[in-house]
N, C-alpha and C positions, 0 to 999 in steps of 0.2 A: 413541169412546174415544181420548183423547190417546195419543201415542207413549210407551209405558212400556217402559223397558229395565231388565233385571235386572243388578245388579253384585255380584260376589262378591269381597270383599277377602280374599286368602289369601296365605300365605307359607310358606316351608320352613325358615326360620331361627329358629324358636322356641327359646329357651334351655331351657325346661322340657320341651318335647316336640318335639325336632327332627324335621322331615319329616312332621309330623302330617297335612298335607293329603293325603298319599298312603298313609297307614297304612290297613290294611284294616278295614272294618266290614261284617259280614255278607257277606264275600267280595268286596267292592268297595272302591275307595279312598274315604276319608272325603269328599273333595271331590265325588266322583261323586254321593253322596246329596244334597249341597247343590244341585248343578246340577239333579238330577232333581226335587227338591222345588220349586225356583224355577220350573221349567218346568211342573210340575203345577198351580201357582197359575193358569196359563192367562191371565195378564194382560200378559205381556212379549213384545214383538215380537222381541227378541233378548236374549241373556245374554252379559255381558262379564266376563272375569277381569281384575281390577285388581291388579297386583303391581309388583315393582321389577326393576331391571336386575341385581340380585345373581345371579351365575352359579349359585348353589344353586337358583334357581327354574327352571332349564332343564327338569328332568323334569316339573315342574308345568305349565309353559307348553306343553310338548309334549302332555301329557295333555289339557289344556283344548282345544287346537286339534283333537286327535283327536275330541273330543266336540262339535265344531262351534262353539266359543266364539271370539269375537274377543278379543284380548288388548291391554291398554294397559300400558305400562311407564313408571315414573318412577324417577329415580335415588335419591331420598331415601326411606329406609325408613319414616319416620314422617310424611312429608308426605302425609297422606290427602286433604287438600283438592286438591292437584295431581293425585293419582291419579283421584279421582272426577270432577273437572272434565275431565280428559282423556277419560274415558268419555262424559261428557255431550257434549263437542265432537265426538268421533268418531261418535257415534250420532245426534246431532240429537234426543235425547230431550226430551220435555216433562217427564217425571217419571222418577226413578231409584228402583227398588226395590232396596235394598242390604242385604246381610247379610254376616256375617263367616265366615271359614274355620274357625271353631271351633264352628259351630252346625249339626251334621248332623241335629238333630231339629227344625229350623225347620219350621213347619206350613204346608202349601200353602193351607189354608182361611183361616188367620190372615192370610197374605200377600195373598190375593185380596181379603178384606174390607177390609184396610188400604188397598190401592190404591183400591178403590171409595170409601172414606171420604175419602181424600186428594183424589180428583177432585171428589167432591161438595162438599167444603168449600174447594176451591181452595187447599189447604194448601201452604206451603213446607216444612213438616216435620210429617209424620203418623207416629206411632210408638207402640209399646208401651213406650217408654222415657221418656215424659212423666210418667205416674203408673204405677209398676210394679205390674202385676197378673198378669203371665205369668211362667213360670219363666225365669230367666236361661238363655239357650241357645235360646230362641224369639225372640231379639231381632232386629228388623229395622226399617228406616226407609223411608218413601217421602218423597223430597225433590224439590222442583221444581228443574229445571236452573237456573232463574234464581237461586235461593238458593245453589246449589253454586258457580256461576260467580262470584257476588258474593264468596263466601268466598275463592275462589282469588285473586281480584283485589285483595282488600282486607285480608285477615288477614295480619299480619306476624310475630306471635309464634309460635315453634315449637310451643308447647303448644296454641295456638288452631288452628293448621293441622292438627295431629294430631287434635284433638277438635272439628273444625269443625262436625260435626253437632250436638254438644251446645252449641256456641256459638249456633247457630240456635235450638235448643230453649230456651236460657236467655235469649233476647232476643225475647220475644213482642211487645214494643212495636215491633219492627222487621220481624218476619216473622209469617206466619199459621201458628200452631202448633196442631195438633189431636192430642188424646190418644186412643189406641186402647186400650180396656180390656176385660178379661175380666169375665164375670159373677161369677166367684169369684176371690178373691185367692189366687194361687198364687206370689206373689213370694218366698216362703221356699224355693222349690225352685231348684236350680242344675244345669243339664244341659249346660253348655259342656264343651269338650274342651281344657283348658289344661295338664293335668298327666298323668303316667302313671296316677294313680289315677282321674282323670276318664275317661281312655281305657278303662280296665278296666270302669268302671261303665256307660258308654254302650255298650261292646262287649257287655255282658251283655243290654242292652235289644235290640240289633240281633240277637244270636244267638237271642233268644226270639221276636222279632216280625217280623223282616224275611224276606220271601220274594220271589224274583225276580218282577218285574212288579207288585209291590204297593207301597203306601206307607201305613204305619201312622200314626196321628194322635196328637195330644195326649191325647185320651181313652183311646186304646189304651195309651199309656205309663202314664197314671195308674192304669188298671185293673191292669196288670201289676205295678206297684210296690206297690199296695195289696194285691193278692193275695199277693205274695211276703212282705210284712210279716205278713199274717195267718197264712201257713204257718209263718213263723219263730217266731211266738208260740205256735203250737199245740203 
């Protein structure tokens, strides 16, 4: 297996939900669940937090280091190309499995299968964001370090640098792009944590399903939500 490194893009300065990375879900910080889920995918030699030099990040950085993560810091908040490239250079990764700090429900099985598909197809970009069939909030990408470093070295527009992964996705003539898709289209569902309302909704899921030492799955969440809707209609 090539050297695969997990990267979590997280921040504390969200305008809609400040400090969300360390807000509690199921009795643990939100970002703890993302770290745990990336590790449970069992494909990554290490996990890195990619964030910025903003002083508001200090509690997040301290927490990540307590959890055994390496940390890379870049000055520009929106320059994700620089951040992820720094993680690639620091780790010597062949592939980066990356997800965002607003995705505490990202599924380990989805991530593991995505890594396997990326390696099998020698993809520069393998993702469930090529053709959406998974809920928003299970979003993750596997990118070759080669593609990430190319973006950092060649993209000059601020928007392209922020959305560098989508730049690779949208240029299949230049990169190997592989779509990772679910058997059932669940793209109408949204499970990210971007707003106070999202946080309350996802909090109810964790209160119902999370128990120490366990990791509930996409199917568990679907069953819980369908059961709750059925009880609400009864």
